N, C-alpha and C positions, 0 to 999 in steps of 0.2 A: 861460406861463399868461396868458390874456387878462384884461383888466381886468374883463370882465363875469362871469367865472367866480368864483363864491363857494362853495367846497366846504362851508362850514358851514351853508349854507341850501339846503333842498330846492328845486330848480328843475326844473319838469316842464312838459310840454305838457298843456294842459287838454283833456279831463278826465283825471284820474289815478285810475283805478279798478283794483282787483284783485278779481276775482270779483264785479263789480258794486258793490263797496263802496269808499269812500274814507275812510281812517283819517287824521284830522288829529291829530297829536301835540300834547300840551299845550305851549303857549307857544312853538312852533316856527313862525316865519313861513314860509309857503309862497308862492313866487312862481310864477305860472303865466302863460303867454302864450296868448291866445285872441283870434282875429279882429283881430290887430294891436294889441291892448291888453295891458298888463301888469297883472295882478291880484295883490294881496297878501292872503293869508288867514291870520288868526291865531285859534286856539281857546284859550280860557281856561276852566278848570273850577273851580267853587266847591263848598264842602261845606255852607255854611249858607244858608238854613235846612234845605235838603236838597241832595243832589248835583244840580247843574245846570251847563250850559255857556253860553258866550257865543262867538259867532263875529263877528269884525270883517272887513269886506271893503273894500279900497281898489282903485281903478282908476286907473292912470296917476298915482299919487301923491295922489289925492283920495279922501277918505272917501266911500263910497257906501252902506254899510249896516252895521247892527249888529243881531244877533239875540241876544236875552238870554233868560234863563230856559228854556234849551233842555233838553228831556227827550225820551226816546224818543217818536217820533211827531210832533215839531215839524218844520214845514217851513222850509227855508232856500233862498234864491235866490242862486246864484253864476253870474256870466257868462250870465245869461238862462235858466239851467236850474234846475228845482226839485228839491231833494234833501230827503230825510226823515231825521231823526236816528234811528238805531237803537240807539245805545248811548252812554252818557256814563260814563266811569270817572274818578273823582277823581284829579287830578294825573297822568293818563296819556294819555287820548285821547277824542276824539269821533268816532263812526263815522257816516258818511253813506251812504245808498244813493239811487239815483235814484228819485224819486217816479213811480209809474206814471202814464202819460198816460191820461186818461179819454177814451174814444171816444164818439161820439154814440150808438152802440148801448148802451154801458154806462150812459150818462146817461139812457137811456129815450127818446131822440128818434127 
């Protein structure tokens, strides 16, 4: 087994979607490779004052973003892509889906 292989941590090529959705399990660090960089994403979910999530993003070992107070509809940027939170389940997962890209026609231009 190579030194880089860590079976206890999900390691995937970015983006990792199933049916257009990316499920980030509670407190499981995801390591994704994208454009020659290593990104580490961790989702945390809180119950108080109401159920909400937090996603922390590191790139090449450096902190780059933290998104807090996440509820359905909240936008998140990971590796240059915008995602939208669709579900937050306490101590289980945060579900992301790609945010639709607005075209000039849709924007009324």
